[in-house]
N, C-alpha and C positions, 0 to 999 in steps of 0.2 A: 438455510434458505430463508430464514426469518429476518434477515437484515437487508431486505430490498435488493437482493441479487449482488450485493457487494461483499461477498464472502471470500475475498482474495485480493489480488493485485489486478485492478482493472487496467487493461492495456489495449491500445488500438490494434486491430487484427492485422492490418497490412504491415505496420511497424514490427509487430511480433514475428510475422512470417519472415520478414527480411533479416531478423536476428536469429532465425532457427528456433523460435519459441512457439509452442503449440498450446491450445486451450487445455488447461489442467496441468501443464508442466509446473514444476517447482522452480522458483527463481529466488535469487538473493538480490535484495534491493539495499544499496549502501549509500549513506550520506557521509559527510565529514565527521559526524557524531557517532554513528552506530550502523548496524546492519540488521536486517530481518529477513526471514524466508517466508514465502507464501505461495499459494497456488494461483496461477494466472487465469483470469477470466477475460476472454477476448470480446471486445465490443467495437462496433463501427463508429458509434457516436461519441468517441473521445478523441481529442486532438492527438495527432501522431507523435508529438513531442512531450506528451504528458502521461503520467501514471496517476491513478486514483486509488487511494487507500483510505479507509475510515479511521477516525481517531478515537472513537469511544471505547474500543475494545482492548486497550493496552493495560487494563486493570490487572493487578496481580493478587488482589485480596478477595474480591467478591466471588461468590461461589459459581456464578454462571459465566461471566465474561472471561475468566482465565481459561475456561474449557472450550472456547469457541474455535481455537486453532486458527485464528484469523490474524494476520499481521496488522499492527497498528502504526500509523504514521507518526504517532507521538514519540516513538522511539527514535525517529529520524530527524525531527525538527527541533531547533533550539528553543529553549524556554527563555524568552526575553521580553521584558515589559515594554521595550520600544516597539515590539510587534503587536501590541495589544491596544485596542481603542477603549473609549470610555464605556462602551456597552458590554465589554467582555469578549468581543470578537477578536480573533487573532488571525495573523497571516500565516497560513499553514503551507508555505511554499519553501521548498529546499531542492537544490540540485542533487540528483542521485545518479548512480550507475545501476544497471540491471544486467544480470547474467543468469543463464539457465544452469541449474545445479542438479536437475533430475527430471524424470518423466512424470506423467500423471500420477497423482496419489491414489 
């Protein structure tokens, strides 16, 4: 709960209902690069065609981040210097598919 309520895959509630996905369900999110699993967190304030995942918790080494059990968008997005600007900001946008793989954890 320490990460601003973004401890999963944030998804529009109406879109999720239409896909048979409920709050807390486990989903697989896949891009052309990789796939991850995470718990769905339903929110009204997100675009119906968008998922939100944080990128800072894809660490494999640090003692705390690897234990968050929170999916990271870093695994799904390409690492490409063309997508990075002079300040270090990046475009973290990638087309994905989502499917329910289990009930609430």
